[in-house]
N, C-alpha and C positions, 0 to 999 in steps of 0.2 A: 814636095812632101805630101804624103797621104796619112791621115790619122783616123782612127776608128775607136768607137766606144762599144764595149762588149754588150752593154744593155741594149743599145740601138741595133746591133747586129742580131742579137737574140730575138728582139721584137720583129725585125724584118724576116728572119728565118721562120718564126712561128706564123707570121701573117701569110707566108707563101706555102704553108702546110707541107714543108719538106724537112727531112732530117739534115740536109746539107745546104749551106749557103756559101757559095764562092763570093768573096768580097774584094779580092785583089787578084789581078792577073797581069803578069809582066812576061817578058820574053823567056826568062829562065826559071820562073817559079809562079805558083799560084797559092793563095791562102784562103782557107774557108773555115767555117764553124760547123762542126758536126755534133748532132744532138741525139742521144738515145735515152729514153726514159727508163726508170727502174723496171726490171723484168723484161725489157724489150729484146728482140732478136736483131743482131747485126747482120744485114744482108750483103755485106761487102764481098767482092771478089778481088783477087790480086790486081794491082795496077801496073801500068807500064812505066811508072815514075817512082823514084825514091820518095819516101814520105817521112816526115817528122810529126809526131803527135805531141801536143802539150795539153795536159789535162787541166782545164780551168776549174772544174768542179765535178763532184760526183765520185763514185767508187765502182770499180769493176775489175775483172780479170781481162787480160789480153793474151791471146796466143799468136805468136809469130813463128811460122814454120813449126818446129817441134817444141819450142820454148814457151812457157806460160809464166806470167808474173802478175802481181796485183798492181793496180794503178789507182791513184787518188790525186786530189788537187796538188799541182806542182810536179807531177810525174812527166817525164819526157821519154818517148819511145821512138826509136828509128826502125823503119821497115824498108828493107831493100826492095827495089823494083822486082815484080814478078813473084814475090813470096806471099803465100797464103797467110791471112791474118784476120782475126775477129775479136771483137770485144764480147764478153759473155759474163754470166753471173753479175749482172749490173744491179747493184744493191741500192744505189742512189743515182738520181737523174744525172747523166753524164753529159758534160759540155767540153768539147775538145777543139782546140785550134789545130788545123791540119795544114802543113806546108808540103806542097808537091814540087819536085824539081826533076826535070823541067816542068813547065805548066801542065796541068791536067788537061787531057783531051785536046 
């Protein structure tokens, strides 16, 4: 078993000065914490893996392909591999768990 605490992951991510912290990597998936502060620009490009986003906190919009929706704590969004996607209009600091399948990179 592997268990994680969100507050510890956030502290580690912040200490590394990065928006993304991968904290679990297995053969068929990886999981990370993605952080974008209010007003920030999301620099993502399409990935080669399917993704699931689970919004832990914050508020924003996300566009996946040609569709846009609002997200907030508790939102879950699936992004198919290769599809353009971005968070935008981030009105509250956004913290998102990201599951890649298969593992990223």
